[in-house]
C-alpha positions as CSV (number, residue, x, y, z in Angstrom):
1,M,0.5,-0.4,-5.0
2,R,0.4,3.0,-3.4
3,Y,-2.4,4.0,-5.8
4,G,-4.2,0.7,-5.3
5,T,-3.8,-0.7,-8.8
6,I,-2.9,-4.4,-9.0
7,E,-0.3,-4.9,-11.7
8,P,-0.5,-7.9,-14.1
9,I,2.2,-9.8,-12.3
10,K,1.6,-13.2,-13.9
11,Q,1.9,-11.7,-17.4
12,I,5.1,-9.8,-16.4
13,G,6.5,-13.1,-15.0
14,E,5.7,-14.9,-18.3
15,I,7.6,-12.2,-20.3
16,A,10.6,-12.4,-17.9
17,K,10.7,-16.2,-18.0
18,K,10.5,-16.2,-21.8
19,H,13.6,-14.0,-22.0
20,D,15.4,-15.8,-19.2
21,I,15.3,-12.9,-16.8
22,Y,15.0,-13.2,-13.1
23,F,11.8,-11.7,-11.9
24,H,11.5,-10.0,-8.4
25,T,8.3,-8.5,-7.2
26,D,7.8,-6.2,-4.2
27,A,4.7,-7.7,-2.7
28,V,4.7,-5.8,0.6
29,Q,1.3,-4.2,-0.2
30,A,-0.1,-7.3,-1.8
31,I,0.5,-10.1,0.8
32,G,-2.7,-10.6,2.9
33,N,-4.7,-8.7,0.3
34,V,-4.1,-10.7,-2.9
35,R,-3.8,-14.5,-3.4
36,I,-0.3,-15.1,-4.7
37,D,1.1,-18.4,-6.2
38,V,4.8,-17.9,-7.0
39,K,4.9,-20.8,-9.4
40,D,1.8,-19.9,-11.3
41,M,2.9,-16.3,-11.5
42,N,6.5,-17.1,-12.6
43,I,7.9,-15.2,-9.6
44,D,11.6,-15.9,-8.9
45,L,12.0,-13.6,-5.9
46,L,9.4,-11.9,-3.7
47,S,9.6,-9.5,-0.7
48,M,7.1,-9.0,2.1
49,S,6.9,-7.2,5.4
50,G,5.2,-8.5,8.5
51,H,3.6,-5.2,9.7
52,K,1.5,-5.0,6.5
53,F,-0.6,-8.1,7.5
54,Y,-0.8,-7.6,11.3
55,G,2.5,-9.3,12.0
56,P,5.4,-7.9,14.1
57,K,7.2,-4.8,13.0
58,G,10.8,-5.1,12.0
59,V,10.7,-8.5,10.3
60,G,10.3,-9.3,6.6
61,V,10.8,-12.2,4.2
62,L,12.6,-12.7,0.9
63,Y,11.3,-15.7,-1.0
64,V,14.0,-17.0,-3.4
65,R,13.3,-19.8,-5.9
66,K,15.4,-22.9,-5.0
67,D,17.6,-22.9,-8.1
68,I,18.6,-19.2,-7.7
69,N,21.9,-18.4,-6.1
70,F,23.1,-14.9,-5.2
71,L,26.0,-13.2,-3.5
72,K,26.0,-12.7,0.3
73,I,24.2,-9.6,1.5
74,Q,26.4,-9.5,4.6
75,N,29.6,-11.2,5.6
76,G,30.2,-12.9,8.9
77,G,28.3,-15.8,10.3
78,H,26.4,-18.5,8.4
79,Q,22.9,-17.5,9.4
80,E,20.1,-17.1,6.8
81,K,21.5,-19.9,4.6
82,N,24.9,-18.2,4.6
83,K,23.4,-15.1,2.9
84,R,23.0,-12.6,5.8
85,A,25.1,-12.7,9.0
86,G,23.6,-11.8,12.4
87,T,21.5,-13.4,15.1
88,E,18.2,-14.4,13.7
89,N,15.1,-12.7,15.1
90,V,13.4,-16.0,16.2
91,A,10.4,-14.3,17.8
92,G,9.9,-12.2,14.7
93,I,10.2,-15.2,12.4
94,V,7.6,-17.1,14.4
95,G,5.4,-14.1,14.5
96,I,5.4,-13.4,10.8
97,G,4.8,-17.1,10.1
98,K,1.7,-17.0,12.3
99,A,0.5,-13.7,10.9
100,I,0.6,-14.8,7.3
101,E,-1.3,-18.0,8.3
102,L,-4.0,-15.8,9.9
103,A,-4.0,-13.3,7.0
104,Y,-5.4,-16.0,4.6
105,K,-7.8,-17.4,7.1
106,D,-11.4,-16.4,6.2
107,F,-9.8,-14.5,3.4
108,D,-12.8,-13.9,1.1
109,N,-15.0,-12.5,3.8
110,K,-12.3,-10.2,4.9
111,I,-11.6,-8.9,1.4
112,N,-15.3,-8.4,0.7
113,Y,-15.7,-6.4,3.9
114,L,-12.8,-4.2,3.0
115,K,-14.3,-3.6,-0.5
116,E,-17.6,-2.6,1.0
117,L,-15.8,-0.1,3.3
118,R,-13.7,1.2,0.4
119,D,-16.6,1.8,-1.9
120,Y,-18.6,3.3,0.9
121,Y,-15.8,5.8,1.6
122,I,-15.4,6.7,-2.1
123,K,-19.2,7.3,-2.4
124,K,-19.2,9.5,0.7
125,V,-16.3,11.6,-0.6
126,E,-17.9,12.0,-4.0
127,E,-21.1,13.1,-2.4
128,N,-19.5,15.6,0.0
129,I,-16.4,17.1,-1.6
130,S,-16.1,18.6,-5.1
131,D,-13.1,18.6,-7.5
132,I,-11.6,15.3,-6.6
133,K,-9.9,12.6,-8.6
134,I,-9.6,8.9,-7.6
135,N,-6.2,7.6,-8.5
136,G,-5.6,4.0,-9.7
137,D,-7.8,1.4,-11.4
138,M,-11.3,1.3,-9.9
139,N,-11.9,-2.4,-10.6
140,N,-8.5,-4.1,-10.4
141,R,-7.3,-2.5,-7.2
142,L,-6.6,-3.5,-3.6
143,A,-9.6,-3.9,-1.4
144,G,-8.6,-1.5,1.4
145,N,-6.7,1.1,-0.6
146,I,-8.1,4.4,-1.7
147,N,-5.9,7.3,-3.1
148,I,-7.8,10.5,-3.8
149,S,-6.4,13.8,-5.1
150,F,-8.1,17.1,-3.9
151,K,-7.8,20.0,-6.3
152,E,-6.0,23.1,-5.0
153,V,-5.1,21.4,-1.7
154,D,-1.7,20.9,-0.2
155,G,-1.4,17.2,0.8
156,G,1.0,17.9,3.6
157,E,-1.2,20.6,5.2
158,L,-4.2,18.3,4.9
159,L,-2.3,15.5,6.6
160,L,-1.5,17.8,9.6
161,K,-5.1,18.9,9.9
162,L,-6.4,15.3,9.9
163,D,-3.7,14.3,12.4
164,E,-5.0,17.0,14.8
165,K,-8.4,15.2,14.7
166,G,-6.9,11.8,15.4
167,I,-7.0,10.6,11.8
168,C,-3.9,8.9,10.3
169,V,-3.5,8.9,6.6
170,S,-0.6,9.2,4.1
171,T,0.4,11.6,1.4
172,G,3.1,9.4,0.0
173,S,4.9,6.1,0.2
174,A,7.3,5.5,3.1
175,C,10.2,5.0,0.7
176,N,9.6,8.5,-0.7
177,S,8.9,10.2,2.7
178,E,11.6,12.8,2.3
179,S,10.7,13.8,-1.3
180,Q,9.0,17.1,-1.8
181,G,6.3,18.1,-4.4
182,A,3.9,16.0,-6.4
183,S,4.4,12.3,-6.8
184,H,6.3,11.4,-10.0
185,V,3.9,8.6,-10.5
186,L,0.8,10.9,-10.5
187,T,2.5,13.3,-12.9
188,A,3.6,10.5,-15.2
189,I,-0.1,9.3,-15.5
190,G,-1.1,12.8,-16.5
191,L,-2.6,14.2,-13.3
192,E,-2.5,18.0,-13.4
193,P,-0.3,19.7,-10.7
194,C,-3.4,21.3,-9.1
195,Y,-4.6,17.8,-8.2
196,A,-1.3,15.9,-7.9
197,N,-0.1,18.0,-4.9
198,G,-3.2,17.1,-3.0
199,S,-3.0,13.4,-3.0
200,V,-4.0,11.4,0.1
201,R,-3.9,7.6,0.6
202,V,-6.2,5.9,2.9
203,S,-5.6,2.3,4.0
204,L,-8.5,0.4,5.6
205,G,-8.1,-2.6,7.9
206,K,-10.3,-5.3,9.2
207,D,-11.1,-3.4,12.4
208,N,-12.4,-0.2,10.6
209,T,-16.1,0.6,10.6
210,K,-18.6,2.7,8.6
211,D,-19.0,4.9,11.6
212,E,-15.3,5.7,11.5
213,I,-15.6,6.5,7.8
214,D,-18.5,8.8,8.5
215,Y,-16.5,10.7,11.0
216,F,-13.5,10.8,8.7
217,V,-15.4,12.2,5.8
218,D,-17.0,14.9,8.0
219,V,-13.6,16.0,9.2
220,L,-12.1,15.7,5.7
221,K,-14.8,17.9,4.2
222,E,-14.2,20.5,6.8
223,C,-10.4,20.5,6.3
224,V,-10.5,20.6,2.5
225,Y,-13.0,23.5,2.7
226,E,-10.8,25.4,5.1
227,L,-7.6,24.9,3.1
228,R,-9.2,25.9,-0.2
229,K,-10.7,29.0,1.5
230,N,-7.4,30.1,2.9
231,K,-5.7,29.6,-0.4
232,S,-8.2,31.8,-2.2
233,I,-7.7,34.7,0.2
């Protein structure tokens, strides 16, 4: 999901079920942004994290189909259905429950608004900055996710410059935050190194506005120009 593309989960689930294979999907990026029916999609296990849909940080959920049994993750007490010992985070559990309820309230309007912002951002970048490549499927992608590669720009340097202007974006997924160099996913899909090293992900939320995007693109244009100019010297 880092590149926005929504994978064919239902079809993957059908293949796994046909071959009697348990199917787990990491839905951390999808929950709150995509409608998910675990039965229809043949999902046996599913992970989610509260902070991705405006819930409390530090709490997540593992959905497990009723007839699936697995070994204890942690020995000790009998919390979490005897699978993980330790005092349960009651406040976090209540918070994530309410957050997911709210995430699917007025869902269609929220997603349509995010798509409008996303497409507006892409249009503004295409009009103002040359030598870019948009990563991921343009049609079957998350509403608020845009991943763009800027030719001959170091993503880490761009990240720092944007941060100085009060803009928070990402150059990689949190699980690969310590890795150096171009994303193995981008190189695997054939993106040239001159682009792959300059990949930046933008995640839009319900509170973002077009005015913020206008400011962001103005700053982004300035930063990209400066980095390219310095590199050519």
